[in-house]
C-alpha positions in Angstrom: -164.6 -131.5 175.1 -161.5 -130.0 173.3 -160.4 -133.0 171.9 -163.6 -133.4 170.0 -163.3 -129.8 168.6 -159.7 -130.3 167.4 -160.8 -133.8 165.7 -163.8 -131.6 163.8 -161.4 -128.8 163.3 -158.7 -131.3 161.8 -161.4 -133.3 159.4 -163.2 -129.9 158.0 -159.1 -129.0 157.0 -158.1 -132.2 155.8 -161.6 -132.3 153.9 -160.7 -128.8 152.5 -157.5 -129.4 150.9 -158.4 -132.8 149.3 -160.9 -130.8 147.5 -158.1 -128.2 146.7 -156.2 -131.2 145.4 -158.6 -132.7 143.7 -159.9 -129.3 141.9 -156.4 -128.8 140.5 -155.7 -132.3 139.4 -159.4 -132.8 137.7 -160.1 -129.3 136.7 -159.9 -127.8 133.5 -156.2 -126.0 132.8 -157.9 -122.8 131.9 -156.5 -119.4 133.6 -158.4 -118.1 136.2 -158.7 -115.1 134.1 -159.9 -116.7 131.2 -159.1 -118.7 128.6 -158.5 -116.1 125.9 -155.8 -115.0 128.5 -154.6 -118.3 128.8 -154.3 -118.4 124.8 -152.3 -114.7 124.9 -149.9 -116.0 128.0 -148.9 -119.3 125.9 -148.8 -117.5 122.9 -150.4 -120.0 120.7 -153.7 -120.8 119.3 -154.3 -124.9 120.0 -156.2 -125.9 116.8 -157.2 -129.6 116.7 -158.4 -130.7 113.0 -158.6 -133.9 111.1 -156.2 -133.2 108.4 -157.8 -135.2 105.8 -160.5 -133.5 104.3 -159.5 -131.4 101.0 -159.8 -128.2 100.4 -160.7 -127.4 104.0 -157.8 -129.1 106.0 -155.0 -131.3 105.0 -151.9 -132.3 106.4 -149.2 -132.8 104.2 -146.4 -135.7 104.4 -144.4 -133.5 106.1 -146.7 -131.8 108.5 -147.7 -128.8 106.5 -151.5 -127.8 107.3 -153.4 -126.2 104.7 -157.0 -125.3 103.3 -159.7 -123.3 103.6 -160.5 -124.1 106.7 -156.9 -123.5 108.1 -156.4 -120.2 107.0 -159.9 -119.2 108.8 -157.7 -120.6 111.8 -154.8 -118.3 111.2 -157.2 -115.6 110.8 -159.0 -116.3 113.7 -155.3 -116.7 115.8 -154.4 -113.6 114.5 -157.4 -111.2 115.4 -156.5 -112.9 119.0 -153.3 -111.9 118.5 -151.2 -115.0 118.8 -149.6 -118.0 116.3 -151.9 -121.2 115.4 -150.6 -124.9 116.1 -151.9 -127.4 114.9 -152.8 -131.0 116.6 -154.2 -133.8 114.4 -157.5 -134.9 115.3 -160.0 -137.4 113.8 -163.7 -137.6 112.9 -164.5 -141.2 115.5 -162.5 -139.2 118.1 -163.4 -135.8 117.9 -165.8 -134.8 120.7 -163.9 -136.9 122.9 -160.5 -134.9 121.9 -162.6 -131.9 122.5 -163.8 -133.1 125.8 -160.6 -134.3 127.0 -158.8 -133.5 130.0 -156.6 -132.2 130.1 -157.5 -130.2 127.0 -155.8 -131.5 123.5 -156.4 -128.0 121.8 -158.7 -124.6 122.1 -160.6 -125.3 119.5 -161.8 -127.5 116.3 -162.0 -126.3 113.1 -162.2 -127.7 109.3 -165.5 -129.2 108.0 -167.4 -129.5 111.0 -171.4 -129.2 110.8 -172.7 -127.2 113.1 -175.8 -129.4 114.7 -178.2 -129.5 117.8 -176.6 -132.9 119.1 -173.1 -131.1 119.1 -174.7 -127.6 121.0 -176.2 -129.9 123.5 -172.3 -130.4 125.1 -170.4 -128.2 123.4 -170.3 -124.8 122.0 -170.2 -123.7 118.1 -169.7 -120.8 116.5 -171.5 -118.6 114.0 -171.6 -120.6 110.4 -168.4 -119.4 108.2 -169.3 -121.8 105.3 -172.3 -123.3 103.7 -172.7 -126.7 103.9 -174.7 -129.7 102.3 -174.8 -133.9 101.9 -173.7 -134.6 98.3 -172.0 -137.1 96.3 -169.2 -138.0 93.7 -169.7 -140.9 91.7 -167.5 -142.0 88.4 -168.5 -139.5 85.2 -169.7 -142.2 82.8 -172.3 -142.8 85.6 -173.3 -139.2 86.0 -176.8 -139.8 84.7 -177.6 -143.0 87.0 -177.7 -141.0 90.8 -179.9 -137.9 90.2 -182.3 -139.4 93.5 -181.7 -140.9 96.8 -183.6 -143.6 95.7 -181.5 -144.4 92.8 -178.7 -144.5 95.2 -180.5 -146.6 97.9 -180.4 -149.9 96.0 -179.1 -153.5 96.8 -176.4 -153.3 93.6 -175.2 -149.5 94.6 -172.0 -149.7 97.0 -171.7 -146.3 98.5 -168.4 -145.7 100.6 -167.8 -143.7 103.6 -165.3 -142.5 106.2 -165.9 -143.8 109.9 -166.9 -141.4 112.5 -168.9 -138.6 111.1 -171.9 -137.1 109.9 -171.9 -138.9 106.2 -171.8 -142.1 107.9 -174.4 -141.2 110.2 -176.3 -139.9 106.8 -176.0 -142.9 104.9 -177.4 -144.8 107.4 -180.0 -143.4 107.9 -181.2 -142.7 104.7 -179.8 -145.5 102.7 -181.2 -149.3 104.0 -180.7 -151.2 100.6 -177.7 -149.7 99.4 -174.2 -151.1 100.5 -172.4 -149.1 102.9 -168.4 -149.5 102.5 -166.6 -147.8 105.6 -163.2 -146.5 104.7 -160.5 -145.5 107.4 -158.7 -142.5 105.6 -161.2 -140.2 104.0 -159.0 -138.8 101.2 -158.7 -141.9 99.8 -162.1 -142.5 98.7 -162.7 -140.1 96.1 -159.8 -142.2 93.9 -161.3 -145.7 95.1 -165.0 -144.6 93.5 -163.1 -143.6 90.4 -161.4 -146.8 90.3 -164.8 -148.6 90.6 -164.0 -149.9 94.7 -167.3 -148.0 95.1 -170.1 -146.3 93.6 -171.0 -143.5 95.5 -169.4 -141.5 97.9 -171.2 -139.5 100.0 -169.9 -136.0 100.7 -170.2 -133.0 101.2 -170.3 -129.9 98.9 -167.6 -127.6 100.1 -165.2 -131.3 99.1 -167.1 -133.1 96.4 -166.0 -129.5 93.5 -161.8 -130.1 94.5 -161.8 -133.8 93.7 -164.0 -133.4 90.7 -161.7 -130.3 89.5 -158.7 -132.8 90.5 -160.1 -136.0 88.9 -161.9 -135.9 85.5 -162.9 -139.7 85.8 -165.3 -138.1 89.2 -168.5 -136.6 88.7 -171.1 -134.5 91.4 -174.1 -134.9 89.4 -176.3 -133.4 92.9 -173.9 -130.6 93.4 -176.7 -128.1 93.5 -179.5 -130.1 94.9 -177.5 -131.2 98.3 -180.0 -133.4 100.2 -179.2 -131.5 103.5 -178.7 -127.6 104.3 -176.4 -126.4 106.7 -172.9 -124.8 107.9 -170.1 -125.0 109.1 -167.9 -123.6 112.3 -165.9 -123.5 115.2 -166.2 -126.4 117.4 -164.9 -125.6 121.3 -165.9 -127.2 124.7 -168.1 -125.7 127.5 -167.2 -122.9 129.8 -164.7 -120.9 127.2 -167.3 -118.4 126.2 -164.4 -115.3 126.0 -162.9 -117.6 123.6 -166.0 -118.0 121.6 -166.7 -114.1 121.5 -163.8 -113.9 120.1 -164.2 -116.0 117.4 -167.7 -115.2 116.2 -166.2 -111.3 116.3 -163.1 -112.9 114.2 -165.7 -114.3 111.3 -168.3 -111.8 111.7 -165.1 -109.3 111.1 -163.7 -111.5 107.8 -166.9 -111.4 106.3 -167.5 -107.2 106.6 -163.9 -106.8 105.5 -164.4 -109.2 102.6 -161.5 -111.8 103.7 -164.4 -115.0 103.9 -165.6 -114.2 100.4 -161.7 -114.2 99.1 -161.2 -117.3 101.0 -164.3 -119.3 99.1 -163.0 -117.7 95.9 -159.6 -119.0 96.3 -160.8 -122.9 97.0 -164.2 -122.6 94.7 -166.4 -122.7 97.6 -170.1 -121.3 97.8 -170.5 -118.4 99.2 -173.5 -117.7 101.3 -173.3 -114.8 103.2 
């Protein structure tokens, strides 16, 4: 009888030890005191961003990041009391990178539209920038494209970047046009200007920058976007303490005029 009890006790202890080791190896690396505590102890807020989306998030050749979203990230980091550190992600891998184990970054920022689909598996903050789908085309053809029907024709070449909502929108709404997927988002405007494509599906946040930077480009539907939404901060679930800090930082930026000043600096539409 004693041998049976000893065997059972050993089995229980082995199970408990194995479970502890497994949890330590496979669980989140978040501090037991919360995500914000972990960030403060580290001294940096790790921010995932694509760095290919002027004027919201762009990474120069020397690794320097700039843009509206980058400045919002710096404000959030300052509100928490730490410095930001930027980590490169991409539109095709954004969801996987947010959910990766171990974590690659604490949150993601820079042109990320708030959607119900994202909210099903991740957390999204309050909106800090109005958004909507629009187009870029050559200035000489601005009168040619006034509706989706004008774009959705077999002879029209529509270029989009892969993996994001621009590609999804194009494939769902343009069933007759030629859809060309180009890997680097920042190259598409110049390709349209050069005649490699006729239209770029983009956002009202991005289009004005390229129109101002290149006189060959126009955004004829800028004030009549096909969709209406907001851009927010994306992060994994079970980081409610961090989400509260992010939302409080966004509210503070709205109330003290910081957000409005950033909108004006980057020529973006202020809707708050």
